N, C-alpha and C positions, 0 to 999 in steps of 0.2 A: 127892215133887215139890212145889215151891212155885209158886203162881200169883198174879200180881198183876192186879187188874181195876180199871178205872175205869168205873163206870156213869154214863152221862150222860143218862139218861131217854130220851125220844123225840127223837133228833137224826138228821138225814140224813147228816151228814158229820163226820169227825173228822180233824184234821191236827196233826202235831207239827212245830214250826218251830224248827230249830236257830238259835242266835245271836240269839234274840229273847226279849223278856220280856213282850211284850204282843200281843194279838190284833188283827187288822184290824177295821175298822168292820163291824158286823153279825154278828160272831162272838162266842161266849161263852167266856170264860176259864175253863178247868177247873182247871188247875194249872200252875205253873212250877217250874223246878228247874235241874238240870245235865245236859248231854249226856254220856252214858256209852256205852262199848263194852266187849266182853268179851275176855278171854284165856282159853282153855280148856286145861287140862292133864290128860292121861290118865296115871294111874299105871301102867296096864297096858302102854301103848306107849311112855311116856316122851316124848310129843310135845306141843308147844305149838302151838295154833292161834289166830291172831289173828282177832278178830271182824270180820265184814263188815257187821253191822247195828248200828244205833244206837238207844238208848232215851233218853227223857227221864225222869229219876228225880226225884221230888219233892224239894224242898230240905230236907224234914224226914222222911226215909224211916224206916219201922219195920223194924228188922232182926230176922230170925228166926235162931234158933240151934238146933242139933241135931247129930245124928251126920253126919259127912262121908261121901261116897261115893267110889268109885274114880275117877270122872270128875267134875271140878269146873270151874266157870266163875267167874271173878272179874270184877267190873265195875271199870273204871277211868275216871276223868275224861278227857274229850277236851280236849286243849289246842291252842291255835292254833300253827300252823307257818307262818311267813312263806313265801310262794311259793304255797302252796295257797290261802291267803286273803290279801287285800291288807292289808299292815301299816299302811296309812294309816287303816284302820278298826279293826283289831284289834291288840292288844299281843302280841308274841311270847311264847309260854308261858302265856298267860292261859287259864283254864278257861272253856269255852263254856257259856252259859246256854241254856235252851230253854223253850218254852211249848207246852201242848196246848190246842187250841181246837176247839170244836164249833159246828155250825150246824144 
């Protein structure tokens, strides 16, 4: 099992903001990167499950390698789809940035 942790010292709140690269006034910028979601594939059942959760992955991630398991999840960049987001602000097919802020 791999685990990723962002330690932010003594902070009372943490927030991940999609489609932003900066924090609001009064908040501390921890890191920024790209919004990602998962697709999970089970070799045992042959099913693919699309992720419902989103994570902000650092723009310079450290990748771990090792033996694969029967059940795997792959992270994919989240891209803009006009209609769910206003294309007056976002470009169709563009990768979404994100930022993690603490207070």
